[in-house]
N, C-alpha and C positions, 0 to 999 in steps of 0.2 A: 942963309935962313933955311931952316928946317920945314919941309912941306908936311903939313899935318896929314895924317892917315885917313883914308875914306871912312866914312861912318860904318861901323860894324853891322848895321842893320840894312845896308843898302843891297847886298847880294840876296837877302832873304825876303825882301819886300814884296816879291811877285808870288811866293808860295801860299800865302792864304788865300789869294785869288783862285788858285787852280785846285787845291784839295777838296773843298766842298763840292765842287762840280764833278770830280771823279768819283767821291763818296755817293753822290746822289745817283750817278750813272750806275754804280755797282749795286746800290739798293734797288734801282728800278729793274736791274737785270735779275736779281734774287726774286723780287716780287713777281716778275713775269714767269720765272721758273716755277714759282709756287702756284701761280694762278693758272697756269696752262693745265695742270693735273686737275685742279678744281673744276675749272670750266669744262674740261674733257669729262669729269666725273658727273657734272651736272647735266651736261649735253647727253651723256649715257643714261643718266636717270630719267631725264625727260623722254628720251627715246624708249627707254624700258617701261616707263610709266604709260606712255602713249601706246605702245604695243600691248600691254597687259592691263590697261585701264578697265576695270569691270563695269563701270557706269556709263559707258557709251551706249547710245540708243540701241545698237544692234545686240548688246548684252543684256541690257535693262529689259527688253520686251520678253524674251524667254523666261527670265527670273520672275517677272510679275505673272506671267502665264501659269508658272508653278505655284506661285503664293496663291493666287486667286482661283486656280483651276479653270480659267477661262481666257479666251482671247481678249486682249486688252489694248484699246486705241487710247493714245494720249493726245490731248490738245496742244498742250505747252510743256516743254521740257528744257531745263538747263542743268548743267554740272555744278557741283559744290566742291571746292578744293580745301578750303579752310574755315574752321579749325578742323574739320573732319572731311574726308573724302566722301562723295555721294552725289545726289541729284534731288532736284524737286520737280514735280509735275503736277499739273492742273487739268481739270475737265477730262476725266478718264471715262471710258465706256466699256463694260464688260459684256461679253457675249459667250454662249456655250461653245466649247471646242467642236462638239458634234453637230451644232447647228448654228453656224455663223450667220445665216440668212435670216434667222427668226429676229423678232424684236429684241432689244437689249436685255440681258439678264439683270444689269444693274449699272449703276453710275457711282462716281466719287468725285468730290470737289477738288480735294488736295491729297498729294502724297509726297512723303519725304522718305528717302532711303539713306541711311547713314552707316559708313564703315569706319575703319581705323587705318592709319598709315602703316602700323606695324603689320596687321594682317595682309595689307596690300603688297608690302615689301617682302614678306614672307611667302607670298602666293598662297595664302590661305582662303579657301572658298568659305568665306564667313561674312555675313552682314550682321552689324550690330543692332540696327533698328530700322523697321518698316513702320511708318506712322501714317495712318489713314484718317481723313476727316471727311464727314458727310457721305459716307458709303450708304447707298440705297439698293437693296437687293429685292427683287420681286420674283416670287416663286409661284408659278400657275397652280391652279386648284389640284389638290391630290386626286388622282384617278382621271384627270382630264386628259384629252389628246395633246393639249399644249405641254402638260406636265411630261408626258411620256415622250414627247419630241425634245424637250430640254434636257431630260434625264433618261436617255434610252438605257436598255440593259447593259450593264457593264461600265457604265459612265462614272461609277464610284472610283475607278481607277485613276480618274482625273484628280481626285483630291488626296493623292498620295503625299503631297508636299514637294518643295523644292529640293534638288540635289545638294545645293550649298546650305550651310547652317544659317537660319535667320534666328539670331539670339533672342529678339523680341519683336513680336508683331503686335502693334497697338492700333485698335480701332475705336474711334469714339465719335460722339455726336452723330449717330448713324441709325439706320431704320432697317428692319427685315419685315417685308409684307408678304403674307401667305394668302393668295387669292381664294375665295370661296365660290362655290357654284352659285351662279345668279349675279356676279359681279362685286359682291362685297368682299372685304379683306379682314384679316387679323393683322394688326400693325403691333410690332415689338420694337419700341424705341430703345437703342442701345446706348447708354452713357459711356460705357467703356468696356471693351473686350481686350485682355492682354493675354497673349500666348507666348510661352518661353520654349526655346529650343525646337523650333519648327523646322523639321528635316525629314525627307522620305525615309520611311522604315524606323522612326523613332516615335516614343510616346512623348507628348507634349504636356506641359503643365499650363493651367489656364486660370484666370480670374474673370468674372463677369459681373457688371452692374447693369441691369436693364429692367424694363417694364413689361409685364405680361399683358397680353391683348385682352383676354376675357377669361376670368374676372380681372379687372385692372389691380395691379399690385406690384411692388418693387421686388425683384429677385436678385439676391446676391449669392454667389457661388464661387467655390474654389475647388479645384480637383485636378485630375489627370485624364487623359484621353489617348488611346492608341497604344501600340502603333496600329495604323489603319489597316484592316484586312481587306484588300480590294476585291479579292475573290468571293469573300462572304462578308459583306459589310456589317450584317447583323452580329457577327462574332467579335467585332472590335471591342476590346475591354475599356472600361472607364469606372471612375469612382470620384467620389466628392461630397462635400457638405454645403448646405444651402440654408438660406432664410427667405421666407416669402411674406412680406408684410409691408404695410397693411394692405389687406385684400378686400376689396369692395363687393361683398355678396349681392348687392343690388344689382349688379351686372348680370346675374344669372337668371332674373326675373323678379318676381315680387317677394324677395327675401331680404330681410334686413339683418344688419350686423357687419361688424368689421373683424375679419379673421387674421390672425398672425400664426405662422408655422415655421418650424425648424425641423431639419432632418438630415439624413446621411443616405447615400445611394452607392451601389457598387454592382458589378457584373458586366454582362455583354450588352451592346447597343440594342439589340432586339429583346433582351429579357433582363431589364434593369431591376434590381431588388431595391426598394426604397423603404425606409422607415421614417416616419414624421409624427411630431405631436403638434397639435393646433389648439388654440384658444379663441374663442368668440364671445366676448363679454355680453353682447347684446342680440343674440340670435332671435329671428322672429320670422314667421311666414305670413304674408298679407299684412293685415292690421293687428296681428298677434302681439302679446306683450313680451318686449325684449327679454330674453332669458339667458344666463350664463350657460355656455355649452363648450366642453372640452372633448378632445378625441386623441387617441393614438392610432396610426394607421401602419399596416404592413401591405405592400401591394408590389405587383410586378408590372413594369411599364415597357412598352414596346416603342423604342425611340424612333423606329422607321415609320410607323403609321399612327402613333399616339394612343394606342389601345391600352387600357388599364385593367388588370385583373386584381380585384380587391381580395387579398387573402384574409384580411381581418380588420375590422375597425371597431374598437372599443371605445364607445362615446359615453358621456356622462352629462346629464342635465339634472340639476337638483340632487336628489337622492337615488336617481334612476340610472341604471347602466343599460346600454344599448349595444348590441353586437350586430355587426354588418357584414355580409360577404356578398360578392357578386363581381360585376364588371361594367366598364364603360368602353363600348367597342363600336366598331362600324364607321361608315362615312356616309352621312354625318353621324356623329357619335349618339348612341342610345344607352341609357343607364338601366341596368337590370340588377337589382340587389334583393337579398333576403334580409329580413330584420327580425331580431328576436329580443324580447324584453322578458326576463325571468324574475318575478317578484318585484317588479318596479312600483312606481306609484303614478296613477293615471293622471293625476293633477300636473305632475312634471311633464308629461308627454303632451297633454292638451294646452298647456300655458303658452308655447310659442304660437299657436294658432288662434288663440282667443284673447281679445283685447281686454275685456272685463274679467271679473272672478269666474274661474272654472266652475262649471256647474256641479261636478262631482268630484269626490277624492276617495282614495283607497288603493289597495294592493292590485297590481294588474299583471297577468300573464298575456303575452302578445306574440303572434307570429304572423308575418305578412310578406308578400312579395310586392316590390315597388318597381315601376317602370317609369322613366322620365323621357319622354319624347323628345327629338332634337328641337332646338329653339328655332322658331320660325318667326317671321315678321309679325309683330303684334300679338303673339301668343304669350299669355302669362304663365306663371309657374303652375297654378292650380289647373289651368286648361291642359298642361302637358303631362300632369301627374296622374298616374294610374296605380291603385292599391287594391290588393285582394289579400284579405287576411282573416284571422280569427282572434278573438280576445275573451279574456275571462277576469272579471273583477268580482272576486267572491265575497267581499265585504266592503262594499262602497257606501258612501253616505253622501247626501246633498249639502252643498256649501252654503246655500242660501238658508238662512235660519228659518224664516217664515215658512218657506216651502217644506222644509225638514219638519216642522211642527205640524203641518197639515198631513204630511206623510205618516208621521207617528200616530196622529189621531185616526186616520184611516186604517192603519194596521191594527189597532185596537178594535176598531169596529168590524174589520174583516174576520177577526178571530171570535166575534160575538161578545166582546167585552164592552162594558159601558165606559165611554170616554169620561175622564176625570172632569169635574165641574171646576172650572177656573175660579179661583178666589185668590185673596191676597197672598196666602202661603201656597195654596194649591196651584196658583198660577206659575209661581216660580218653580214649583216641583215639575209641573208640566213641561215648562219651558226647558229645563235642564234635561229631563228624561227623554224629551222629544230628539235631542241630538245624539242619543244612544241607539237610535233605530238604525240597523244595518240591512242592507239589502245586497243581493248578489245580481250581477249584471254580465251576461255572457252573450256570445252569438258570432255571426259572421257578417262581414261588411266589405264593401268595395267603394273606391272613390273613382269617379269619372267626372271630368269638366267641373270640378271643384263642389260636387255633391256626393256625400257619403250616403250610400243606400244599403238596405239590407233585406234579406228574405226572411230572416229569423233572428230576433233578439229577445232574450228571456230576462225579465226582471222578476226577482223573488224578494218578498218582504215577509215577516212573520204574518201568518194568516192569509196570504194572497199571492198570486202569481200572474204576471202579464207576458203574453206572447205577442210580439210586434213585428210590423214590416213597414217600411216607408223610407224616408229620406231626411237628411240634415244637411242643409246648405252651409258650406264652410265659409262663403263669402259673407253672408248676412246673418248666419247663425239661426236661420228659421228652421223649424221642425214640422214634418207632416208624417205622422206615423199612426197606423191603425192596428188593432188586434183585439184580443180577448182577455178579459179580466177574470180570473178564477179565484173564488173566496171560499173559505171554510164556512162562513156564515151565509145567510140568505141575502137577497138583493136589498131588503129594507135597511141593511146596515150600511149601504153605500153613502146614504146621507142621514141627516138627523132631523129630530123634531117632527113637524107636520108632514114634511115630505117623506119621511120614512113610513108614515101611516099610509099615505097615498100609494107607496110602492109595494106595499104587502099583498095586494090583489095579483101583482104581476110575478110573484115568487115562483109559481109553477112553471111559468113560461121561460125562466133563466135557470131552473134547476136541471142538472144533468147527472146520470149515473148515481143517483142517490147522494150526490155531494152537494157543496154549496152552489152558490150562483156562478154562472158563466155569463159575463156581460160584455158585449162589444163596446169598445172604447176607441177614441181618437185623441191623440196628443199633437196640438198644433200651436203656432204662435211664434214669437220671436223674443229677443232679450228684453226683458222687463214685462212680458206678456204672454209667458207659456201657460197653457191651460190644458186640463184633462177634461174630456166630456163623454157622455155616453153616446155611442155610435149606434143609436137605436135603428136607423135607417140602413145599418150595415154597408155604409159607404166603402167603396173598394177603389 
């Protein structure tokens, strides 16, 4: 009997059990060979990053001191690794480098510094973003001992910028306070200030959105600044464009109106050349009537102390052009300007000061010097205003028709003419002709404490002339003037009817130099009740 052969698969039955294990061992060996360099590379990277990590506290502190030009203390700090390397900090306190023992210069609530892994691996000294929230800087009053201690001579070198590039510095929801003598302050809320390419020795590009302190209004500006000249800060170049609107003029005193302005500036920090245009649709002083007012300005501004030299302001109200030159200088600021009006309209000039109808109208020539004292607690605009000037209204007329008719009738009597008898037709003729009576009005005047006063005002109409001195109150528009009325005719023509008969015996007493009558008069009263009377008692 033939023995059957052993199954062919018997010798190979053990191989499937040993091959996968060997393959697994080989794969594990290969993975280990590959992993070891990766782990070594990662370890080297960790060591490299740890050794060159720019956002550790010891590196962060000098960076912040360079960015803020101050000593910086951080309340809380932690690093950020992903998605961007950097750090976050809270509760920052800023102190002057030159005076660390003085009260803090400012504080900040939050700070984020962000870089990039590429810059970090290439060892580039570059920070992509410094973001500051809730920065509050307090500057002592200009000229005070605290200001001199905080900013001693030469301290401008501290503001040169960091040695590393800060691609973008962003400051928002912050406040700049400039203290004033007496404890008050000017506060400038800063919605956002963005500075690009901040680095020592380089010019920066900036944009700012902030509120002005006084007068309040929003400032939007874009431009460039620098590079900073540490040895001569005033020589640092800058340029840009701005809008300033809406500006509340009431903050300057008893002035009404909302101004909007746009402009451009360039030059050096101590001598910034600025050109701007402004529009105030409802300009008024006190209770005056709101009046459109536009202006174009060319001035030089000292960015170190805030002095403004006005090279020229060409303003327009109604049909009247006004030219202004002067300055706003000193600490506190005092305004001194010279104003000229050549062939303007007197009603345009008076309208912003008077609530009701202006009393006179006509062409005017005006030259005056205006001084506006610094704003003091409780002091109104008219109390701070001082004006000295001369004026000439060669052909003015009264705007009140009834008063104009009386003036016309008086002019005819002063010439020795018989006044027309009012009748149905004659009355119409008299009414229309009375508006044609023109007079000249000129003299010198000054304004102090809201009162316009004069030592000489001359009013001339056909047949008569009046020399006056006295005052006009700009607040309540009351008048108190005295002087002499000179007429071509005698005193009996001052009045009519039976009164003129009674006045005839007095003719010799009022006649001088073989001319007509010379009569002392007084002009008094207020709106709705102005009157001209004979000042027989020669009140002075």
